[in-house]
Structures are given as C-alpha cells and as structure tokens.
GUVOTI-475745 format. One line per field, with one value per residue (C-alpha): y, z, x; residue in one letter; residue number from 1. Coordinates in Angstrom, 1 decimal, decimal comma, padded with zeros to 4 digits. Layout:
% GUVOTI-475745
y	Y;...
z	Z;...
x	X;...
res	a;...
n	NUM;...
END
This chain:
% GUVOTI-475745
y	000,0;003,5;006,4;007,8;004,6;004,9;008,5;007,4;005,4;007,5;008,1;009,8;011,4;012,6;010,0;012,1;012,2;008,4;007,9;010,1;008,0;004,7;006,0;006,3;002,5;001,0;-002,1;-000,5;002,2;-000,4;-001,0;002,6;004,0;007,5;010,0;013,8;016,7;017,6;020,5;021,1;020,4;017,2;015,9;016,5;014,9;011,8;011,1;011,4;009,0;006,5;006,9;006,4;007,9;008,1;011,5;011,1;013,1;013,4;012,8;010,9;007,5;004,6;005,5;008,7;011,3;009,0;009,6;007,6;009,8;008,4;009,6;008,3;008,2;011,2;012,9;012,3;011,0;010,5;008,5;009,4;006,8;005,6;008,8;009,1;012,4;012,8;015,8;016,8;018,4;018,0;021,5;020,7;017,6;019,6;022,3;019,8;017,9;021,2;022,2;018,8;019,2;022,8;023,8;020,3;018,8;016,1;013,8;012,2;008,5;006,4;004,1;000,4;-002,2;-004,5;-008,0;-008,4;-010,8;-010,9;-007,6;-005,9;-004,7;-006,2;-005,5;-006,7;-005,3;-006,5;-005,9;-005,3;-004,9;-004,8;-008,1;-008,7;-009,3;-005,8;-007,0;-006,1;-009,0;-009,4;-010,7;-010,9;-010,5;-010,0;-009,6;-006,8;-006,8;-003,5;-002,9;-003,6;000,0;001,6;002,0;001,6;-001,8;-000,6;-002,6;000,7;001,4;-001,9;-004,1;-007,9;-009,7;-012,9;-015,2;-014,1;-017,6;-017,9;-015,1;-015,5;-019,3;-019,4;-016,7;-017,6;-021,2;-022,5;-022,2;-018,7;-017,6;-018,6;-016,6;-013,5;-013,6;-013,9;-011,1;-009,0;-009,8;-008,8;-005,5;-005,0;-005,6;-003,4;-000,6;-000,8;-000,7;002,2;004,3;003,5;005,1;008,4;007,6;005,3;005,1;003,5;000,2;-000,9;-000,4;-001,4;-001,8;-001,7;-003,8;-004,4;-007,1;-006,0;-008,0;-009,1;-010,2;-007,4;-006,0;-002,3;-000,5;001,8;003,2;002,8;003,4;004,1;003,8;000,6;-000,7;-004,3;-004,9;-006,8;-009,5;-010,1;-011,3;-014,1;-017,7;-018,2;-016,4;-016,9;-014,0;-011,3;-012,8;-012,4;-008,9;-007,8;-009,5;-007,8;-004,4;-004,8;-005,3;-001,9;-000,1;-000,1;-001,1;-001,7;-001,4;-004,6;-003,6;-004,2;-003,9;-002,2;-004,8;-008,2;-011,7;-013,7;-016,1;-019,4;-018,0
z	000,0;-000,8;001,5;001,0;002,4;005,5;006,1;006,4;009,5;012,4;015,7;018,7;021,1;023,9;026,6;028,0;024,6;024,3;027,9;027,4;024,4;026,3;029,2;026,7;026,4;029,4;029,7;029,1;031,6;034,4;033,6;033,4;036,4;037,5;035,4;035,7;034,4;036,7;039,2;042,9;044,0;042,0;043,2;046,8;046,4;044,5;047,0;049,8;048,0;046,5;048,6;045,4;042,0;038,8;037,3;033,6;030,4;028,4;025,2;026,5;025,3;026,5;030,1;029,9;032,6;034,5;038,3;041,2;044,0;047,4;050,7;053,6;057,3;058,0;054,6;050,8;048,3;044,6;042,4;038,9;037,2;040,1;042,2;045,2;047,0;050,3;051,6;054,7;053,1;050,0;049,0;048,9;046,9;044,4;044,1;043,3;040,8;039,1;038,7;037,0;034,8;033,7;031,0;029,7;029,8;032,6;034,0;037,4;037,3;040,1;041,3;040,8;043,1;040,4;040,6;041,2;040,2;042,6;044,1;040,7;039,2;035,9;033,4;029,9;026,4;024,1;020,4;018,4;014,6;011,6;009,9;006,1;006,2;007,7;011,2;014,5;015,9;019,0;017,6;020,7;024,5;026,4;030,1;031,1;034,4;035,6;036,0;039,6;040,5;038,4;038,5;034,8;033,0;029,5;027,7;026,6;030,3;030,9;031,6;031,2;028,8;029,9;028,4;030,2;031,5;033,2;035,6;035,9;036,3;039,7;040,9;039,3;038,1;034,6;034,0;035,4;033,5;030,2;031,2;032,1;028,8;026,8;028,8;027,9;024,2;024,6;026,1;023,1;020,6;022,4;022,6;019,0;017,9;020,2;019,2;015,5;015,5;016,1;014,2;011,4;009,9;013,0;012,1;015,3;019,0;022,0;025,2;028,5;030,9;034,6;036,9;040,5;043,7;043,2;039,6;038,2;034,8;034,3;031,1;032,0;028,6;024,9;022,4;018,7;017,7;019,6;019,8;018,6;020,4;023,4;021,1;019,7;023,2;023,5;023,0;020,1;017,0;015,2;017,2;016,0;012,5;012,4;013,8;011,1;008,4;009,4;009,6;006,2;004,8;006,0;005,1;008,4;008,7;012,0;013,1;015,1;016,6;020,2;022,6;025,7;026,8;028,2;027,6;030,6;032,0;030,1;026,9
x	000,0;001,3;002,0;-001,5;-002,9;-000,7;-001,8;-005,5;-004,6;-005,9;-004,1;-005,7;-003,2;-005,5;-006,1;-009,0;-010,7;-010,5;-011,6;-014,7;-015,7;-015,3;-017,4;-020,3;-020,3;-022,2;-020,1;-016,7;-017,5;-017,4;-013,7;-012,5;-010,7;-011,8;-009,9;-009,8;-007,8;-005,0;-005,5;-005,1;-008,6;-008,9;-005,6;-006,5;-010,0;-008,8;-006,0;-008,6;-010,9;-008,5;-005,3;-003,2;-003,4;-001,3;-000,5;000,1;000,5;-002,7;-000,8;002,3;003,5;005,8;005,2;007,2;006,3;004,0;004,1;002,5;001,2;000,1;-001,4;000,5;-000,4;001,8;002,1;002,4;004,8;005,2;007,5;008,8;011,0;013,3;013,1;010,7;009,9;008,0;006,0;004,3;001,2;-000,9;-000,1;003,7;002,9;000,9;003,5;006,2;004,1;003,1;006,8;007,4;004,4;004,8;002,4;001,8;-001,7;-001,8;-004,5;-005,1;-006,2;-007,5;-004,8;-005,4;-003,8;-002,6;-001,3;002,4;005,2;008,1;006,9;006,8;003,5;002,3;-000,4;-001,3;-001,0;-003,8;-003,3;-006,5;-006,3;-008,5;-008,1;-008,0;-011,8;-012,3;-013,3;-011,7;-009,7;-007,5;-004,2;-002,0;-001,8;001,5;002,0;004,4;006,2;007,7;011,4;012,2;012,7;009,9;006,1;005,4;005,4;006,4;009,0;010,6;011,2;012,9;009,9;010,0;007,5;005,8;003,2;000,0;-000,9;002,5;001,5;-002,2;-002,6;-000,8;-003,2;-006,5;-006,2;-006,3;-010,0;-010,4;-007,3;-008,9;-012,0;-009,9;-008,0;-011,2;-012,8;-009,7;-010,3;-013,9;-012,9;-010,5;-013,3;-015,8;-013,1;-012,2;-015,9;-016,6;-013,6;-014,0;-017,5;-015,8;-012,6;-013,6;-010,1;-008,6;-006,9;-005,1;-005,2;-003,1;-005,1;-003,3;-005,4;-004,7;-006,0;-006,5;-006,3;-010,0;-009,3;-011,3;-010,2;-009,3;-008,5;-005,6;-005,0;-005,8;-003,0;-003,8;-000,2;000,7;004,3;004,5;007,8;006,3;005,0;008,5;009,5;006,8;007,7;005,3;006,6;003,3;001,8;004,1;004,0;000,2;000,4;002,9;000,9;-002,4;-000,5;000,9;-002,6;-003,7;-000,4;001,4;005,1;006,9;010,5;011,1;014,4;013,3;016,2;014,8;012,2;013,3;012,1;010,8;013,4;013,5;011,8
res	m;n;n;l;g;r;q;r;i;t;t;v;a;s;k;m;a;k;t;d;l;l;l;q;h;a;e;l;a;k;h;i;p;a;t;r;r;f;n;r;e;r;l;r;a;m;l;k;q;y;g;m;v;y;v;k;p;d;a;g;c;q;g;n;g;v;m;k;a;e;r;l;v;d;g;y;r;y;q;l;r;e;q;t;r;t;f;g;t;a;e;e;l;y;a;s;l;s;r;r;i;g;s;r;g;y;l;i;q;q;g;i;h;v;l;q;h;e;q;r;p;y;d;f;r;i;m;v;q;v;n;p;d;g;a;w;e;c;t;g;t;a;a;r;v;a;h;p;n;k;i;v;t;n;g;s;q;g;g;t;i;f;d;p;a;m;l;l;e;p;v;s;g;k;t;h;t;s;r;l;l;e;d;m;n;q;l;g;r;w;t;a;a;q;l;s;r;s;y;p;t;l;k;e;l;g;l;d;v;a;v;d;w;d;l;r;l;w;i;l;e;v;n;t;r;p;d;p;c;p;f;t;k;l;a;d;p;a;i;i;r;k;i;v;r;y;a;k;h;y;g;q;r;y;s;l;t;c;t;k;s;k;k;a;p;g;v
n	1;2;3;4;5;6;7;8;9;10;11;12;13;14;15;16;17;18;19;20;21;22;23;24;25;26;27;28;29;30;31;32;33;34;35;36;37;38;39;40;41;42;43;44;45;46;47;48;49;50;51;52;53;54;55;56;57;58;59;60;61;62;63;64;65;66;67;68;69;70;71;72;73;74;75;76;77;78;79;80;81;82;83;84;85;86;87;88;89;90;91;92;93;94;95;96;97;98;99;100;101;102;103;104;105;106;107;108;109;110;111;112;113;114;115;116;117;118;119;120;121;122;123;124;125;126;127;128;129;130;131;132;133;134;135;136;137;138;139;140;141;142;143;144;145;146;147;148;149;150;151;152;153;154;155;156;157;158;159;160;161;162;163;164;165;166;167;168;169;170;171;172;173;174;175;176;177;178;179;180;181;182;183;184;185;186;187;188;189;190;191;192;193;194;195;196;197;198;199;200;201;202;203;204;205;206;207;208;209;210;211;212;213;214;215;216;217;218;219;220;221;222;223;224;225;226;227;228;229;230;231;232;233;234;235;236;237;238;239;240;241;242;243;244;245;246;247;248;249;250;251;252;253;254;255;256;257;258;259;260;261;262;263;264;265;266;267
END
C-alpha cells in the first residue's frame, strides 16, 4: 500500500478524549478508572478517595512522565522513574508535581492495586487490529512486568515480557485464567468498535489492561499507535508474524528492533 494509504490510519493522542468516548459505552465504563484533568482540587479529592493515583500526560507514550502519588499516614509522596519524594502536606505535593508538569496537559487517574510478580506490578497489552476481512480482531496478548525500581510496565522502560498464562494461572487457576483472557479480548473488541465510531479510519489499538487483587479488569490506557515490540519477546513467534501480516494489509510497517524490553526467564 502506498504512503497515502498509510496517512489514512488515524491516531488519537489525547487519553482524555479516548476515555470520554469509552465512558459512553455502558459495559466499558465499568472497567475505566476514574480519570480527571490535573488540578489542585482534583488531586486532593482523588487522593482522599483512593489513597493512590497516577498522574500522567494526556498525550504521552511509552510510560514517559507517569508519576505515582500516594497519601501516607503522615504525609504524601510521589515516584517518577526511580526517584521518590516525600512531603508533609498535599499543597507541597501539588507544588512539586506542578513544577514537574509545567504547562503540559496532565491527567489524574484512580490508582489500581494490580497483581504483582516478585513484588513488581504487571499488566497486559492486548493488540487489536482490523483483519483482512475488515473486522476487528484481537491478535495478541502480552504480560508486562515492571522494571524492579519503576512504576510503569512498558518494555521501553525496561519491563519484562511474559506469556499471560504464566503469571495468571498461579493466581487464578487455569479455567479462570482462560476466562480472564477472553474477557480482555472482549474489552478489546468493544473498545475498537466504540472508538472507530468516532474515528472510522482506526486500524489498530493497543489496550493496557490491569487485573486487580480481586481479579477485576481495568482499562488503564488505549493506544492508537501501539508498539509491537512486546510481542517479539513471546515464545510463540506466530503471534508477531500475524500482527505484522495484518498491519501490512492496512499499510502499516513496523520497526522490530526491540532492545529495551526483556524476555521472561526461560523464553
């Protein structure tokens, strides 16, 4: 396909715009963490309600600029990359975050207590693509375990890629793991259908889905320019081959030089 074909593939940068659309779908809305635009009052209120929130760029990618803020017994703290800062008051926390953020658009998202592997949080990337028949199809799921000293799971931030069942089955059992993975795929298909109503030239999505301590699914983020690199680290090479084949059909080409993320031990 020529360059004109590629230009018709839509990307949507704003996380808030995508969240607002997903909230209009009754089933998807049940899986969306509370998300608000960043300001002093919302930060204070959401920390009071949830105890922990993520402060993230509205238009960021690859986990860059994401901060985890928490209310402690005797103060507040936040973490950015491998740095943690502690404050006595919410006002001091807000002032420090504001200096980090500057004039950029940021969001506050309800913190989810996600499952962990060796005390490192993990979530799942679900790839959803338009297949050669023109229908939305989930073409791969990869589990992403955060770098030991970081709060984000992105492979570009040093995360480790696992087969999803390797992490879920010890927690939920084989039968329930299969159900969870199918439910993730259903969320992927619903999300693609919902967003493509407003953006009909969308061709691919990457959903970041977390599983909390109660085994409830949460859609943390939806990417309209998903990185295929996590799928190059899975044991089954048929998954990335299928993703690349479908992408070529709608005019997308990937660079598969993927050096930052790690393969799970033994893969």
